[in-house]
N, C-alpha and C positions, 0 to 999 in steps of 0.2 A: 456142680453138674446140672442142678436145676436151672441156673441162670443160662447155661448153654442152650437149653431147650428153646427159650424165647429168642436169644440172640441168633441162633441158627435159623429160626423161623423168619425173623426180621431181615436177616442178611439174604436169605433165599428170596424173600419177597422183593427186596430192593433190587436184586440182580435181574429181575424180570420186568422192571419198569423203565419206560423211556418218557422223557418230558422235561419240564423245568426242574432243575436241580433243587430249587427252593421248595417247589410243590411236592416233589418226591420226598424230600427230607421231612416236610411237615406231615405227610401221610404216614411215613414210617415212625415218626415220633408219636403220632396219635395211636398207631397200632401198638407200639411198645407200652404206652401209658394204659391203653385198654387191657392189654394182657396182664400188666402189673396189677391193675385193679381187680381183674378176675382172679388172679392168683391169690391176692389178699383175702378175697371172699372165700375161696376154697381152703385156705389156711385156717380161717376162722371155723370152718366145719370139721377140722381135725385132720386134714390131709397133710402129708409131708410136703416140703417145699418142691421137690422134684415132681411128686404126684400132682400137686396143685398147678404147677406150670404146664405139665403135660395136659391136664384137663382143660386149662384155659386155652391152650393152643388148639386142642380138638374142637372146643366149642366155638372158637373164632372162625374156623373154617379152613378147608384145604388151601394151600398156598396158591395153587393154580387158579382156583375160583376167585379168591380175593384179589390176586394180581390182575385178573381179567376185569374185575369191577373197577379197580383203581386205575387201570390203564385207560379204560373208557373215559373216566373222569379227567385224567391227564390229557388225553387226546382232544377232548372238547375244549379244555382250557387253552391248550396250545393252538388249536385251530382258531379259537376266538381271538387270541392275541395276534395271530398272523393276519386274519381278516381285517382287524382294526388297523394294523399297519398298512395294509393294501388300500383300505378305504381312505386313509388320511394322507399317506405319503405320495401315492401316485398323482393325485390332482395337484398337490403342492409342487411336486417335482416338475410336472408339465407346465404349470403357470410360471414357475421360476425360469424354466428354459425359454418359454415364449417371450417373457419379458426381457430376458437377456438377449435373445435374438433380435428383437425389435430395437433394443437400445444400442447394441453393438454392431449389428449387421444391417438392420433396416428391413423394410417390406420387400416383397418379391421383385417389384419393379426396379429396385435399386441394384439388382444384379446386372443391369445393362439390357437385358431382354427377358421378357416374361417366359418362365419355364413352360414346356409343352403340357398339354392337358393330362397326359398319363402320369407325369411327374407330380402335378398338383393333386391328382387322385391318390397317389401313394402317400404324399405328405398329409393329405386330409385323413386318410385311413389311419396313418400313424398317430395323428392327433387324437382320433376317436378312441384308439385302443386303451389309452390311459383312463379316459372317462368311463368307457364301458366296463373295464376291469374293476375300477373303483366302485362303480355302481353295483356290479355283480357281488362284490365283497360286502357292500353295505346291505343289499337285499338278503344275502345269506346270513348276515348277523341278525337282522330283524326276524327273518323267518325261523332261524334257529332258536331264538328266544321264545317265539310264539309256539313252535312245535315241540319244544323240549319236554313238555309234560305229556305229550301224546305219543311220541315215538321214542324208540330206543336210542340212548345216547351214542351207542356204537355206530348206528347208521348216520346220525347227524355228524359225528366226527369224520366219517369217511366222506360224506358229501362236502363238508367244509374244506377238507384237505384237497379234494378233487377240484373244487372251485378255485382254491388258492393256486394250485399248480397251473390250471388253465389260464387264470388271470396273468400270472407272471409269464407264462408262455406266450400269450397274446402280445404283451408289452415287449418282450424280447424279439418276437417276430417283426413287430412294427418298427422297432429301432434298427434291426438288421436290414429290413426292406428299404428304409429311407437311405441308409448308408450305401447299399448296393445301387439304388436308383441314382443317387447323387454321383457316385463314381462313374456310372454309365453315362450320365449327362455331361458332367464336367469334373474330372478328378481333382482339378485344382480347388474346387469348392470344399473339398474335405480338409484343406489346410486353412484353418480358421485363426482368428486372433487368439492370443494367449488366454484371455479371460474365458472365451467360448470353448477353448480346448480344455481348460480346467473344469468348466461346467459339464462338458461331455464326459470327462473322466469321472466326475462325481455322479453323474447320471448312471453310468455303467456300474459303479461301485454299489449304488443303491439297488439297481436291478439284480445284481449278483447276490446282495444281502437278502433281498426279498425272495430270490430263488432258493437260497439255502434254508430260509425260514419255511417256505412252502414244502420243500423236500422233507425237512424234519417233521413238519406237520403231517405229511402223508405217511412217514415212517411210524409216527406215534399211533396213527389211526389204523394202519394195516396190520399191526401186530396184535390188535385186539381180536381174540378168538370169537 
C-alpha cells in the first residue's frame, strides 16, 4: 500500500508532462529516487512504510506545482532543441538547394529570357526568409542563455516557441510564394529534372518536420501554468 503512494504520485506527475520522452523519464526517475530517499529517512525516524511515503510525498510538494516546474524545464529544453535545428538546418537546406539549382538548372539567364522584376523580387525574398529565420533562431538561443538567470523560464519557453513557429511560417510562406509566382509566370517551369524534383521533395519534408517540431515546442510551452 505504501509503494502505491509513490507510484500514484509519479504516475500522476508523468501524465501532466509533455516533452522529450527521455527527459520526462529522467525527471520521473529522479523524482522516484528522491521520494525513496526521503522515505528511508522517515523510516529511520520510526514511521511505518506507508506513513513514511505519505510524508515524503507531502514534503516533495503538490503534483500540480511540481508538474508546472518540470514542464517549464521541459519546454525550455524542447525549445532549445527546436531553435538549434532551425539555426543549422535552414541555411544548409538553402545552400544545398541553390547549389543544386545552379548545377542542374543554371542561372536565371539560362531560362531563355530574364524573369520580370516582380518575380526576381519574390525569389530574392524567398532566399532571404531562410537566412532571417535561421538568424532569428540563433539570436533567440543566445539571448535565451543570457537572460535565463534574470527571467522566468516559462516566459523564455513561450518566446522560444513563438519564434520557432514564426520562423517556420516565414519559410513556408516563402516557398509557397515562389511556387505560386513560378506557376503564374510559366507553369512549365514547375516541371523540373528528376534530381531537382527530389530536392524539392526533401525540402518540403524538412519544412514539415521543422513545423511539427515548432508546434510541439509551442504545445510544451503553452501548457505551463
